[in-house]
VOKERO-59624 format. One line per 5 residues: number of its first residue (from 0); their letters; for each residue x, z, y of N, C-alpha, C. Coordinates in nm, 3 decimals, m for minus. Each point is the difference from the previous one (the first is absolute). Last residue first. Example, Ala and Ser with C-alpha at 12.3 -4.5 7.8 and 13.67 -1.06 7.14 Angstrom:
! VOKERO-59624
1) SA) 1.285,0.708,m0.225,0.082,0.006,0.119,m0.077,0.073,0.109; 0.029,m0.007,m0.572,m0.089,0.000,0.119,0.090,0.000,0.120 $
END
This chain:
! VOKERO-59624
317) RGALQ) m6.124,16.596,m19.421,0.046,m0.066,m0.121,0.025,0.099,m0.114; m0.129,0.146,0.432,m0.110,m0.078,m0.056,0.039,m0.071,m0.127; 0.323,0.241,0.252,m0.090,0.093,m0.069,m0.116,m0.075,m0.065; 0.305,m0.240,0.267,0.063,0.041,m0.125,m0.089,0.094,m0.079; m0.148,m0.132,0.422,0.000,m0.115,m0.090,0.065,0.034,m0.133 $
312) RWARP) 0.004,0.323,0.339,m0.136,m0.019,m0.053,m0.007,m0.117,m0.096; 0.408,0.079,0.226,m0.027,0.108,m0.095,m0.138,m0.016,m0.063; 0.127,m0.288,0.349,0.070,m0.035,m0.124,m0.025,0.105,m0.107; m0.170,0.089,0.423,m0.075,m0.110,m0.061,0.065,m0.043,m0.131; 0.222,0.330,0.261,m0.124,0.051,m0.063,m0.082,m0.110,m0.068 $
307) AACTV) 0.407,m0.130,0.237,0.022,0.075,m0.124,m0.130,0.055,m0.060; 0.065,m0.242,0.430,m0.044,m0.077,m0.117,0.012,0.078,m0.130; 0.142,0.181,0.423,m0.144,m0.025,0.007,m0.052,m0.073,m0.125; 0.464,0.078,0.043,m0.069,0.128,m0.012,m0.152,m0.018,0.002; 0.275,m0.378,0.075,0.012,0.047,m0.139,m0.077,0.129,m0.020 $
302) TSFAA) 0.029,m0.168,0.436,m0.085,m0.087,m0.082,0.001,0.046,m0.146; 0.289,0.214,0.293,m0.138,0.037,0.036,m0.098,m0.082,m0.084; 0.451,m0.105,m0.032,m0.033,0.120,m0.079,m0.137,0.055,0.038; 0.158,m0.380,0.237,m0.008,m0.031,m0.143,m0.040,0.122,m0.081; 0.078,0.050,0.463,m0.123,m0.077,m0.023,m0.018,m0.030,m0.149 $
297) AALLS) 0.396,0.214,0.132,m0.114,0.090,0.017,m0.131,m0.073,m0.026; 0.393,m0.255,m0.004,m0.005,0.088,m0.117,m0.118,0.095,0.010; 0.085,m0.277,0.367,m0.050,m0.079,m0.113,m0.011,0.085,m0.126; 0.188,0.205,0.379,m0.140,m0.033,0.025,m0.061,m0.078,m0.116; 0.461,0.097,m0.008,m0.078,0.122,m0.021,m0.149,m0.026,0.020 $
292) FLGLY) 0.300,m0.353,0.093,m0.005,0.029,m0.144,m0.087,0.123,m0.028; 0.085,m0.103,0.447,m0.093,m0.097,m0.059,m0.013,0.022,m0.150; 0.317,0.259,0.225,m0.135,0.042,0.038,m0.105,m0.094,m0.057; 0.447,m0.116,m0.057,m0.032,0.115,m0.085,m0.140,0.053,0.032; 0.167,m0.339,0.272,m0.031,m0.053,m0.134,m0.033,0.112,m0.097 $
287) LLGEV) 0.140,0.125,0.428,m0.131,m0.067,0.008,m0.041,m0.058,m0.135; 0.428,0.192,0.041,m0.104,0.103,0.003,m0.139,m0.061,0.008; 0.375,m0.290,0.026,m0.016,0.057,m0.134,m0.108,0.106,m0.006; 0.109,m0.179,0.420,m0.065,m0.102,m0.083,m0.023,0.053,m0.142; 0.248,0.267,0.295,m0.143,0.002,0.034,m0.076,m0.102,m0.083 $
282) GDYCI) 0.470,0.008,m0.061,m0.061,0.128,m0.037,m0.149,0.003,0.026; 0.259,m0.380,0.132,m0.013,0.010,m0.145,m0.072,0.128,m0.041; 0.046,m0.035,0.466,m0.051,m0.126,m0.055,m0.020,0.013,m0.151; 0.170,0.364,0.259,m0.117,m0.046,0.075,m0.058,m0.131,m0.052; 0.398,0.219,m0.186,m0.112,0.094,m0.008,m0.127,m0.055,0.065 $
277) GILGD) 0.407,m0.267,m0.010,m0.028,0.050,m0.134,m0.126,0.084,m0.007; 0.161,m0.156,0.417,m0.057,m0.110,m0.079,m0.037,0.049,m0.140; 0.223,0.304,0.281,m0.137,m0.025,0.046,m0.066,m0.111,m0.081; 0.455,0.094,m0.084,m0.086,0.110,m0.045,m0.144,m0.020,0.041; 0.317,m0.308,0.157,m0.017,m0.014,m0.146,m0.090,0.110,m0.055 $
272) LYDKH) 0.121,0.021,0.456,m0.096,m0.107,m0.026,m0.024,m0.019,m0.149; 0.326,0.316,0.126,m0.131,0.042,0.051,m0.106,m0.105,m0.030; 0.449,m0.102,m0.090,m0.052,0.096,m0.098,m0.139,0.047,0.039; 0.218,m0.272,0.306,m0.038,m0.078,m0.118,m0.054,0.092,m0.110; 0.177,0.201,0.382,m0.128,m0.065,0.033,m0.048,m0.084,m0.118 $
267) LGRCD) 0.424,0.205,m0.025,m0.108,0.097,m0.019,m0.137,m0.061,0.033; 0.375,m0.284,0.069,m0.003,0.049,m0.138,m0.116,0.094,m0.026; 0.085,m0.169,0.443,m0.054,m0.100,m0.090,m0.009,0.048,m0.145; 0.185,0.236,0.403,m0.140,0.022,m0.037,m0.048,m0.093,m0.110; 0.507,0.209,0.073,m0.079,m0.113,0.048,m0.142,0.009,m0.056 $
262) LLATL) 0.357,0.299,m0.125,m0.087,0.042,0.110,m0.085,m0.114,0.056; 0.324,m0.077,m0.344,m0.105,0.087,m0.053,m0.098,0.042,0.109; 0.382,m0.263,0.116,m0.091,m0.077,m0.085,m0.116,0.086,m0.050; 0.341,0.209,0.249,m0.074,m0.093,0.086,m0.102,m0.080,m0.081; 0.298,0.278,m0.232,m0.101,0.079,0.070,m0.085,m0.088,0.091 $
257) QHLST) 0.368,m0.194,m0.222,m0.105,0.035,m0.096,m0.114,0.077,0.068; 0.378,m0.101,0.259,m0.072,m0.124,m0.033,m0.114,0.029,m0.099; 0.282,0.360,0.108,m0.078,m0.041,0.117,m0.081,m0.125,m0.029; 0.310,0.155,m0.320,m0.122,0.083,0.002,m0.090,m0.037,0.117; 0.419,m0.207,m0.023,m0.085,m0.048,m0.109,m0.132,0.078,m0.005 $
252) ESSNL) 0.320,0.149,0.301,m0.054,m0.128,0.046,m0.091,m0.061,m0.107; 0.238,0.391,m0.102,m0.112,0.030,0.090,m0.063,m0.129,0.053; 0.387,m0.034,m0.264,m0.112,0.045,m0.082,m0.122,0.030,0.086; 0.395,m0.106,0.221,m0.050,m0.119,m0.070,m0.119,0.035,m0.088; 0.220,0.353,0.212,m0.073,m0.081,0.098,m0.055,m0.127,m0.063 $
247) LQQVG) 0.272,0.281,m0.262,m0.127,0.066,0.029,m0.083,m0.082,0.098; 0.437,m0.145,m0.093,m0.086,m0.020,m0.116,m0.137,0.063,0.021; 0.330,0.069,0.328,m0.042,m0.140,m0.001,m0.094,m0.029,m0.116; 0.198,0.425,0.024,m0.100,m0.017,0.106,m0.053,m0.143,0.001; 0.352,0.090,m0.293,m0.121,0.069,m0.044,m0.112,m0.012,0.101 $
242) LLDKE) 0.426,m0.164,0.108,m0.067,m0.090,m0.095,m0.128,0.063,m0.054; 0.259,0.267,0.280,m0.049,m0.115,0.076,m0.074,m0.099,m0.091; 0.213,0.375,m0.197,m0.120,0.038,0.074,m0.057,m0.116,0.080; 0.404,m0.068,m0.243,m0.108,0.035,m0.092,m0.129,0.032,0.074; 0.404,m0.086,0.249,m0.058,m0.119,m0.063,m0.121,0.034,m0.087 $
237) ATPFL) 0.318,0.281,0.270,m0.143,m0.008,0.034,m0.070,m0.115,m0.071; 0.476,0.097,m0.021,m0.075,0.100,m0.078,m0.150,m0.005,0.029; 0.328,m0.272,0.238,m0.033,m0.051,m0.134,m0.083,0.099,m0.082; 0.102,m0.089,0.522,m0.038,0.117,m0.079,m0.043,m0.046,m0.140; 0.158,m0.318,0.314,0.067,0.118,0.055,m0.027,0.125,m0.083 $
232) PLAYQ) m0.203,m0.425,m0.108,0.147,m0.015,m0.008,0.076,0.123,0.050; m0.482,0.002,0.035,0.050,0.013,m0.137,0.151,m0.024,m0.012; m0.264,m0.054,0.409,0.045,0.136,m0.030,0.063,0.011,m0.137; m0.179,m0.423,0.168,0.104,0.050,0.090,0.054,0.138,m0.038; m0.340,m0.247,m0.262,0.095,m0.100,0.045,0.117,0.060,0.078 $
227) ILGQI) m0.366,0.266,m0.151,0.073,m0.050,m0.117,0.110,m0.097,0.044; m0.291,0.161,0.330,0.091,0.106,m0.046,0.082,m0.046,m0.120; m0.334,m0.290,0.158,0.110,0.010,0.097,0.100,0.106,m0.040; m0.391,m0.041,m0.251,0.086,m0.115,m0.026,0.119,0.000,0.095; m0.331,0.321,0.067,0.081,0.033,m0.118,0.093,m0.115,m0.035 $
222) QIQMT) m0.304,m0.068,0.356,0.095,0.107,0.034,0.092,0.032,m0.118; m0.351,m0.310,m0.065,0.103,m0.056,0.089,0.106,0.104,0.032; m0.373,0.141,m0.247,0.084,m0.088,m0.081,0.112,m0.062,0.083; m0.323,0.261,0.221,0.088,0.083,m0.083,0.093,m0.087,m0.085; m0.332,m0.218,0.252,0.103,0.057,0.088,0.099,0.085,m0.079 $
217) TLSRQ) m0.373,m0.169,m0.230,0.092,m0.109,0.036,0.114,0.051,0.088; m0.346,0.301,m0.108,0.080,m0.031,m0.118,0.103,m0.109,0.030; m0.313,0.113,0.332,0.094,0.110,m0.021,0.093,m0.029,m0.117; m0.348,m0.306,0.083,0.102,m0.004,0.106,0.104,0.110,m0.018; m0.368,m0.010,m0.302,0.084,m0.119,m0.015,0.113,m0.003,0.103 $
212) FVTLA) m0.326,0.344,0.032,0.078,0.015,m0.123,0.099,m0.115,m0.014; m0.314,m0.029,0.342,0.103,0.099,0.033,0.092,0.023,m0.119; m0.368,m0.274,m0.078,0.093,m0.066,0.093,0.114,0.093,0.039; m0.353,0.168,m0.265,0.086,m0.089,m0.078,0.101,m0.072,0.088; m0.323,0.276,0.209,0.090,0.081,m0.083,0.096,m0.087,m0.079 $
207) QQFPS) m0.333,m0.216,0.256,0.099,0.066,0.086,0.099,0.081,m0.083; m0.365,m0.212,m0.222,0.096,m0.097,0.052,0.110,0.068,0.082; m0.411,0.169,m0.239,0.134,0.042,m0.041,0.110,m0.086,0.063; m0.476,m0.076,0.051,0.027,0.132,0.058,0.139,0.054,m0.036; m0.121,m0.533,0.048,0.000,0.108,m0.098,0.025,0.133,0.069 $
202) SLSQD) m0.243,m0.411,0.259,0.132,0.043,m0.046,m0.013,0.116,m0.097; m0.369,m0.403,0.076,0.037,0.134,0.046,0.136,0.038,m0.057; m0.208,m0.408,m0.117,0.013,m0.006,0.146,0.040,0.135,0.059; m0.099,m0.076,m0.468,0.135,m0.041,0.036,0.020,m0.009,0.151; m0.327,0.311,m0.315,m0.011,m0.103,0.104,0.141,m0.034,0.049 $
197) CYLYY) m0.215,0.305,m0.367,0.122,m0.082,m0.007,m0.007,m0.117,0.097; m0.323,0.374,m0.154,m0.032,m0.131,0.059,0.118,m0.096,0.001; 0.029,0.447,m0.189,m0.132,m0.048,m0.040,m0.028,m0.141,0.049; 0.406,0.237,0.117,m0.002,m0.044,m0.140,m0.136,m0.056,m0.042; 0.057,0.168,0.444,0.102,m0.104,m0.022,m0.006,m0.053,m0.143 $
192) HVVEA) m0.265,0.373,0.123,m0.056,m0.125,0.054,0.096,m0.116,m0.026; 0.151,0.429,m0.107,m0.105,m0.041,m0.094,m0.061,m0.133,0.044; 0.313,0.195,0.290,0.066,m0.046,m0.122,m0.104,m0.050,m0.101; m0.158,0.194,0.399,0.071,m0.125,0.031,0.064,m0.059,m0.126; m0.212,0.428,m0.010,m0.096,m0.110,m0.003,0.068,m0.134,0.026 $
187) SIEND) 0.277,0.407,m0.228,m0.058,m0.035,0.130,m0.091,m0.122,m0.013; 0.070,0.348,m0.407,0.070,m0.114,0.060,m0.070,m0.036,0.131; m0.148,0.389,m0.237,0.132,m0.020,m0.060,0.081,m0.109,0.069; m0.470,0.144,0.086,0.085,0.119,0.017,0.142,m0.020,m0.050; m0.341,m0.347,m0.032,0.009,0.041,0.140,0.098,0.115,0.021 $
182) TQNMI) m0.164,m0.273,m0.398,0.142,0.018,0.032,0.022,0.054,0.141; m0.440,m0.094,m0.176,0.065,0.077,m0.106,0.146,0.032,0.033; m0.264,m0.275,0.290,m0.051,0.138,0.002,0.072,0.086,m0.103; 0.098,m0.458,0.010,0.052,0.064,0.122,m0.048,0.144,0.010; m0.170,m0.266,m0.350,0.142,0.031,m0.023,0.060,0.070,0.122 $
177) FKDPA) m0.447,m0.153,0.031,0.010,0.107,m0.099,0.145,0.043,m0.020; m0.088,m0.371,0.275,m0.041,0.125,0.065,0.012,0.118,m0.096; 0.085,m0.433,m0.170,0.105,0.041,0.094,m0.035,0.132,0.068; m0.305,m0.228,m0.298,0.103,0.080,m0.068,0.107,0.051,0.096; m0.502,m0.196,0.020,0.099,0.038,0.103,0.109,0.086,m0.065 $
172) VCFDS) m0.322,m0.224,m0.274,m0.048,m0.049,0.130,0.103,0.029,0.108; 0.047,0.156,m0.454,0.054,m0.134,0.026,m0.049,m0.058,0.133; m0.160,0.424,m0.166,0.143,0.009,0.033,0.054,m0.136,0.042; m0.440,0.013,m0.151,0.010,0.071,0.129,0.145,0.013,0.043; m0.082,m0.176,m0.426,m0.035,m0.097,0.105,0.006,0.064,0.138 $
167) TGVAA) 0.062,0.275,m0.377,0.115,m0.089,0.019,m0.026,m0.101,0.110; m0.355,0.285,m0.120,0.108,0.075,0.061,0.123,m0.086,0.027; m0.363,m0.193,m0.232,m0.037,0.027,0.139,0.112,0.075,0.072; 0.053,m0.081,m0.461,0.005,m0.126,0.074,m0.032,0.021,0.148; m0.037,0.368,m0.296,0.140,m0.039,0.017,0.012,m0.127,0.082 $
162) ATDVA) m0.433,0.149,m0.112,0.063,0.093,0.094,0.145,m0.038,0.026; m0.234,m0.248,m0.324,m0.053,m0.026,0.135,0.066,0.090,0.103; 0.106,0.069,m0.454,0.055,m0.127,0.048,m0.046,m0.031,0.142; m0.182,0.380,m0.215,0.142,0.021,0.031,0.062,m0.128,0.056; m0.446,m0.024,m0.147,0.009,0.087,0.117,0.146,0.021,0.042 $
157) MSAWS) m0.087,m0.237,m0.397,m0.037,m0.080,0.117,0.010,0.083,0.128; 0.070,0.217,m0.410,0.110,m0.091,0.030,m0.030,m0.084,0.124; m0.341,0.277,m0.163,0.108,0.081,0.058,0.119,m0.087,0.039; m0.355,m0.204,m0.226,m0.039,0.034,0.137,0.106,0.085,0.068; 0.077,m0.108,m0.448,0.000,m0.122,0.080,m0.038,0.029,0.144 $
152) LVLML) m0.017,0.347,m0.325,0.137,m0.035,0.036,0.006,m0.123,0.090; m0.420,0.129,m0.174,0.048,0.101,0.096,0.141,m0.035,0.048; m0.175,m0.268,m0.337,m0.077,m0.021,0.123,0.046,0.097,0.109; 0.173,0.042,m0.434,0.063,m0.110,0.072,m0.074,m0.030,0.130; m0.182,0.327,m0.286,0.129,0.045,0.051,0.067,m0.109,0.084 $
147) LGCCL) m0.396,m0.112,m0.221,m0.028,0.093,0.109,0.130,0.051,0.063; 0.040,m0.269,m0.379,m0.048,m0.078,0.113,m0.032,0.087,0.119; 0.120,0.198,m0.411,0.117,m0.058,0.067,m0.042,m0.082,0.122; m0.344,0.175,m0.261,0.077,0.111,0.059,0.121,m0.053,0.077; m0.256,m0.314,m0.241,m0.078,0.054,0.111,0.076,0.112,0.071 $
142) MMVLL) 0.183,m0.187,m0.393,0.008,m0.095,0.111,m0.073,0.052,0.122; m0.030,0.245,m0.396,0.135,0.011,0.055,0.017,m0.093,0.120; m0.398,m0.031,m0.237,0.005,0.127,0.071,0.136,0.020,0.066; m0.051,m0.375,m0.273,m0.082,m0.016,0.119,0.000,0.128,0.084; 0.216,m0.010,m0.420,0.078,m0.072,0.100,m0.078,m0.017,0.130 $
137) CRSHK) m0.230,0.198,m0.352,0.113,0.086,0.036,0.086,m0.067,0.108; m0.359,m0.237,m0.200,m0.046,0.097,0.099,0.115,0.089,0.048; 0.022,m0.516,m0.190,0.039,0.138,m0.030,m0.047,0.093,0.111; m0.002,m0.508,m0.110,m0.124,0.077,0.010,0.024,0.147,m0.034; 0.324,m0.373,0.038,m0.022,0.071,m0.126,m0.129,0.080,m0.001 $
132) ALGLC) 0.127,m0.254,0.389,0.019,m0.091,m0.114,m0.033,0.067,m0.132; m0.013,0.246,0.409,m0.109,m0.097,m0.005,0.012,m0.091,m0.122; 0.342,0.316,0.075,m0.127,0.070,m0.021,m0.117,m0.096,m0.011; 0.431,m0.167,0.108,m0.008,0.041,m0.140,m0.133,0.068,m0.030; 0.089,m0.120,0.448,m0.016,m0.121,m0.083,m0.014,0.036,m0.148 $
127) ALLCV) 0.092,0.347,0.303,m0.134,m0.053,0.024,m0.026,m0.122,m0.087; 0.431,0.189,m0.004,m0.097,0.086,m0.069,m0.142,m0.052,0.016; 0.337,m0.215,0.242,0.013,m0.030,m0.143,m0.098,0.083,m0.083; 0.033,0.088,0.459,m0.066,m0.130,m0.021,0.006,m0.040,m0.147; 0.233,0.384,0.125,m0.145,0.025,0.006,m0.077,m0.130,m0.022 $
122) TLVLI) 0.468,m0.033,0.030,m0.038,0.072,m0.122,m0.151,0.024,m0.004; 0.192,m0.190,0.388,m0.002,m0.097,m0.110,m0.043,0.066,m0.131; 0.057,0.281,0.371,m0.112,m0.091,0.024,m0.012,m0.101,m0.114; 0.371,0.286,m0.001,m0.122,0.072,m0.036,m0.124,m0.087,0.020; 0.417,m0.166,0.137,m0.004,0.006,m0.146,m0.128,0.069,m0.046 $
117) FFLLY) 0.083,m0.010,0.460,m0.031,m0.135,m0.050,m0.013,m0.001,m0.152; 0.142,0.400,0.203,m0.141,m0.026,0.032,m0.042,m0.137,m0.052; 0.452,0.123,m0.025,m0.079,0.070,m0.102,m0.149,m0.023,0.021; 0.282,m0.172,0.326,0.026,m0.070,m0.126,m0.079,0.063,m0.114; m0.007,0.208,0.420,m0.084,m0.121,m0.003,0.022,m0.079,m0.128 $
112) ALWRY) 0.266,0.381,0.066,m0.140,0.040,m0.014,m0.091,m0.123,m0.006; 0.462,m0.063,0.087,m0.023,0.038,m0.139,m0.146,0.037,m0.023; 0.138,m0.098,0.441,0.008,m0.120,m0.084,m0.031,0.032,m0.145; 0.027,0.364,0.294,m0.117,m0.084,0.034,m0.003,m0.124,m0.088; 0.371,0.286,m0.032,m0.116,0.054,m0.070,m0.128,m0.076,0.036 $
107) YEVYA) 0.400,m0.135,0.213,0.021,m0.007,m0.145,m0.125,0.049,m0.074; 0.016,0.038,0.473,m0.024,m0.137,m0.046,0.016,m0.013,m0.152; 0.099,0.413,0.216,m0.144,m0.027,0.001,m0.029,m0.138,m0.056; 0.454,0.117,0.047,m0.065,0.088,m0.097,m0.150,m0.030,m0.011; 0.258,m0.223,0.330,0.034,m0.049,m0.134,m0.070,0.083,m0.108 $
102) VQGSL) m0.045,0.141,0.447,m0.072,m0.126,m0.021,0.027,m0.054,m0.140; 0.238,0.385,0.134,m0.142,0.028,m0.017,m0.081,m0.126,m0.029; 0.463,m0.043,0.099,m0.021,0.068,m0.127,m0.147,0.028,m0.028; 0.121,m0.183,0.419,0.022,m0.097,m0.107,m0.024,0.062,m0.137; m0.014,0.282,0.378,m0.115,m0.090,m0.004,0.012,m0.101,m0.113 $
97) ETLDA) 0.365,0.287,0.080,m0.115,0.076,m0.052,m0.122,m0.090,m0.013; 0.380,m0.185,0.200,0.028,0.027,m0.141,m0.118,0.073,m0.065; m0.015,m0.076,0.463,m0.019,m0.125,m0.074,0.023,0.021,m0.150; 0.087,0.362,0.289,m0.144,m0.027,m0.005,m0.029,m0.127,m0.080; 0.449,0.111,0.084,m0.058,0.094,m0.096,m0.150,m0.023,m0.015 $
92) SVGRW) 0.225,m0.250,0.326,0.040,m0.043,m0.134,m0.058,0.091,m0.108; m0.060,0.117,0.452,m0.083,m0.116,m0.034,0.032,m0.048,m0.141; 0.267,0.347,0.171,m0.138,0.045,m0.022,m0.091,m0.113,m0.041; 0.451,m0.101,0.114,m0.006,0.080,m0.122,m0.144,0.044,m0.031; 0.214,m0.276,0.367,m0.110,m0.048,m0.083,m0.022,0.086,m0.124 $
87) APLGQ) 0.201,0.029,0.538,0.029,0.042,m0.138,m0.122,m0.033,m0.086; 0.177,m0.247,0.478,m0.099,0.084,m0.070,0.044,0.033,m0.142; 0.361,m0.074,0.400,m0.087,m0.082,m0.086,m0.099,0.090,m0.074; 0.352,0.172,0.281,m0.122,m0.037,0.071,m0.093,m0.088,m0.080; 0.435,0.138,m0.150,m0.091,0.114,m0.004,m0.131,m0.029,0.073 $
82) LQLVI) 0.345,m0.320,0.011,m0.055,0.009,m0.136,m0.098,0.116,m0.011; 0.237,m0.055,0.403,m0.097,m0.108,m0.017,m0.066,0.006,m0.139; 0.348,0.303,0.093,m0.116,0.031,0.083,m0.109,m0.106,m0.015; 0.416,m0.069,m0.208,m0.075,0.105,m0.069,m0.126,0.034,0.077; 0.296,m0.298,0.204,m0.064,m0.063,m0.117,m0.085,0.103,m0.075 $
77) SGALQ) 0.261,0.154,0.357,m0.111,m0.080,0.050,m0.076,m0.067,m0.115; 0.395,0.237,m0.097,m0.109,0.092,0.034,m0.122,m0.074,0.052; 0.386,m0.248,m0.079,m0.056,0.044,m0.128,m0.115,0.098,0.023; 0.242,m0.139,0.374,m0.083,m0.110,m0.050,m0.064,0.037,m0.134; 0.308,0.301,0.185,m0.123,m0.002,0.080,m0.095,m0.110,m0.047 $
72) QAFKL) 0.425,0.020,m0.195,m0.081,0.114,m0.046,m0.131,0.008,0.078; 0.318,m0.319,0.130,m0.059,m0.038,m0.129,m0.090,0.111,m0.054; 0.247,0.090,0.385,m0.106,m0.096,0.031,m0.071,m0.046,m0.128; 0.374,0.275,m0.043,m0.112,0.076,0.055,m0.118,m0.091,0.033; 0.400,m0.201,m0.143,m0.064,0.071,m0.110,m0.119,0.082,0.048 $
67) TQVYD) 0.265,m0.218,0.322,m0.072,m0.100,m0.081,m0.075,0.067,m0.115; 0.284,0.265,0.260,m0.121,m0.036,0.076,m0.084,m0.102,m0.076; 0.418,0.112,m0.177,m0.092,0.114,m0.016,m0.131,m0.028,0.074; 0.350,m0.305,0.051,m0.058,m0.012,m0.133,m0.102,0.112,m0.026; 0.243,0.008,0.402,m0.093,m0.114,0.001,m0.067,m0.019,m0.135 $
62) GRSAL) 0.339,0.338,0.059,m0.128,0.033,0.063,m0.099,m0.114,m0.002; 0.412,0.139,m0.330,m0.040,m0.112,0.085,m0.139,0.025,0.056; 0.208,0.305,m0.300,0.105,m0.025,0.100,m0.034,m0.115,0.094; m0.273,0.137,m0.382,m0.012,0.092,0.114,0.102,m0.028,0.109; m0.133,m0.203,m0.454,0.027,m0.078,0.121,m0.001,0.086,0.126 $
57) LENLR) m0.080,0.190,m0.437,0.113,m0.091,m0.021,0.039,m0.074,0.128; m0.379,0.293,m0.003,0.123,0.076,m0.022,0.122,m0.092,m0.011; m0.426,m0.195,0.037,0.029,0.072,0.124,0.130,0.080,m0.012; m0.173,m0.210,m0.383,0.066,m0.095,0.089,0.034,0.064,0.135; m0.249,0.248,m0.312,0.139,m0.014,m0.045,0.077,m0.097,0.089 $
52) ALHQE) m0.457,0.052,0.089,0.069,0.127,0.027,0.147,m0.009,m0.043; m0.287,m0.363,m0.099,0.033,0.005,0.143,0.074,0.129,0.036; m0.160,m0.052,m0.444,0.106,m0.097,0.029,0.043,0.007,0.146; m0.366,0.263,m0.123,0.123,0.051,m0.063,0.117,m0.094,0.026; m0.428,m0.131,0.143,0.053,0.107,0.084,0.129,0.058,m0.058 $
47) LAGQM) m0.234,m0.324,m0.254,0.059,m0.059,0.120,0.062,0.106,0.090; m0.234,0.136,m0.397,0.127,m0.067,m0.029,0.066,m0.055,0.127; m0.421,0.238,0.086,0.090,0.061,m0.097,0.134,m0.069,m0.009; m0.374,m0.137,0.283,0.022,0.141,0.029,0.102,0.065,m0.092; m0.124,m0.463,m0.048,0.042,0.020,0.138,0.034,0.145,0.031 $
42) QLTTS) m0.170,m0.117,m0.430,0.130,m0.063,0.022,0.052,0.028,0.140; m0.434,0.143,m0.108,0.100,0.081,m0.069,0.140,m0.057,0.019; m0.364,m0.245,0.165,0.020,0.121,0.079,0.107,0.089,m0.062; m0.131,m0.378,m0.241,0.077,m0.039,0.119,0.027,0.121,0.089; m0.273,0.063,m0.381,0.138,m0.029,m0.040,0.087,m0.037,0.120 $
37) AVLSD) m0.467,0.079,0.069,0.069,0.123,m0.042,0.146,m0.027,m0.033; m0.279,m0.367,0.107,0.019,0.085,0.118,0.080,0.125,m0.037; m0.125,m0.287,m0.350,0.103,m0.061,0.085,0.028,0.085,0.123; m0.349,0.138,m0.287,0.129,0.011,m0.068,0.113,m0.057,0.085; m0.450,m0.042,0.148,0.047,0.139,0.009,0.138,0.017,m0.062 $
32) IGTLT) m0.201,m0.423,m0.046,0.030,0.029,0.141,0.055,0.141,0.016; m0.154,m0.130,m0.426,0.126,m0.064,0.034,0.040,0.025,0.144; m0.420,0.148,m0.150,0.105,0.083,m0.058,0.138,m0.058,0.032; m0.372,m0.250,0.129,0.009,0.121,0.081,0.110,0.093,m0.052; m0.091,m0.391,m0.250,0.053,m0.035,0.132,0.019,0.125,0.085 $
27) QNAHD) m0.208,0.048,m0.418,0.143,m0.028,m0.016,0.065,m0.035,0.134; m0.465,0.055,m0.010,0.066,0.129,m0.018,0.151,m0.017,m0.017; m0.274,m0.382,0.019,0.009,0.063,0.132,0.073,0.133,m0.008; m0.088,m0.214,m0.404,0.100,m0.077,0.075,0.018,0.058,0.141; m0.335,0.187,m0.276,0.133,0.031,m0.053,0.109,m0.073,0.078 $
22) LAYLL) m0.452,m0.092,0.108,0.035,0.137,0.036,0.141,0.036,m0.047; m0.177,m0.418,m0.127,0.028,0.002,0.144,0.041,0.140,0.045; m0.139,m0.051,m0.445,0.129,m0.068,0.020,0.039,0.002,0.148; m0.423,0.169,m0.115,0.107,0.090,m0.045,0.137,m0.063,0.020; m0.380,m0.265,0.093,0.013,0.108,0.098,0.114,0.094,m0.038 $
17) QFVGD) m0.112,m0.327,m0.306,0.063,m0.064,0.116,0.019,0.102,0.112; m0.234,0.139,m0.376,0.143,m0.010,m0.029,0.075,m0.075,0.109; m0.469,0.039,0.035,0.061,0.133,0.012,0.150,m0.007,m0.027; m0.255,m0.395,m0.058,0.005,0.040,0.140,0.069,0.134,0.020; m0.078,m0.155,m0.441,0.102,m0.083,0.068,0.015,0.041,0.146 $
12) NTESN) m0.343,0.205,m0.248,0.131,0.046,m0.046,0.113,m0.078,0.068; m0.443,m0.137,0.076,0.025,0.129,0.064,0.138,0.053,m0.036; m0.142,m0.391,m0.214,0.025,m0.024,0.142,0.031,0.130,0.074; m0.126,0.027,m0.457,0.132,m0.062,0.015,0.035,m0.023,0.146; m0.429,0.159,m0.106,0.099,0.103,m0.031,0.141,m0.053,0.019 $
7) GYFGI) m0.360,m0.301,0.046,0.005,0.095,0.111,0.104,0.108,m0.022; m0.077,m0.306,m0.351,0.062,m0.068,0.115,0.012,0.095,0.119; m0.225,0.156,m0.381,0.143,m0.016,m0.029,0.072,m0.066,0.118; m0.469,0.035,0.029,0.065,0.130,0.011,0.150,m0.007,m0.026; m0.266,m0.382,m0.064,0.011,0.030,0.143,0.072,0.132,0.021 $
2) GVA) m0.097,m0.112,m0.440,0.103,m0.089,0.053,0.021,0.021,0.148; m0.352,0.227,m0.212,0.129,0.060,m0.036,0.116,m0.086,0.051; m0.437,m0.164,0.058,0.022,0.116,0.085,0.136,0.064,m0.029 $
END
């Protein structure tokens, strides 16, 4: 019985830690998305606008160049608008962090409590063997008291294991509905559906925003490259700002590729499946084995408790 308990405790622990790993990885992805959106928006609204403002002053004598700069500024505003339309994951990330911390805290003490329970079971069994071998009434009384305590703990453990297994199984029947209900007020149903099912036949809800971002960025790069080629020989003092704009656009292009990869459903969907496998397979299996251990332990200590009076009479007769 104790061997079954150790196996169940280990399986449950493995399942929970797989869930925690999936939660942490998903949290890193969401945090990375928010970080990229914030940094790119800051570049477009801060450093890029400063460079364009100085270029407007330096190239003010050429109306065509000024028009090009105004067009670039409009494209930058379009990029910022698209980025602001992306969902903010800050609230979901905070919820995942809190959930991960709570699960890790509960799992640590659950694992430790069962480990102590197993040690206590083995200790009581040792007392029973010593009491019968040495014909000691003191050890027999101690065994009876400990047996009654272990009987209560075994039934309580079985009740907790059964409740946890049933509750987890209910969640595992339809986890997508539960998650959609929990995120209803924070993220749109279309986005949640995209990540939960990751159906490649459906287009990404972020496709339009990323496409506009890409086209605007490409157009800006072409415009700035043209200014570097034609305006720079006429206005050498504009070199620093033109190269600064070009560097910012290259950096934004790198951020765009990273953002596209992070927003793709495959990464978060894999974390979702890994978490489900951990809690719904290993976790539930471990809870069932722990329930079986508790049942066997309860049966064993019930037998010990019932046999203790007869053993007492036999010792008294001697």
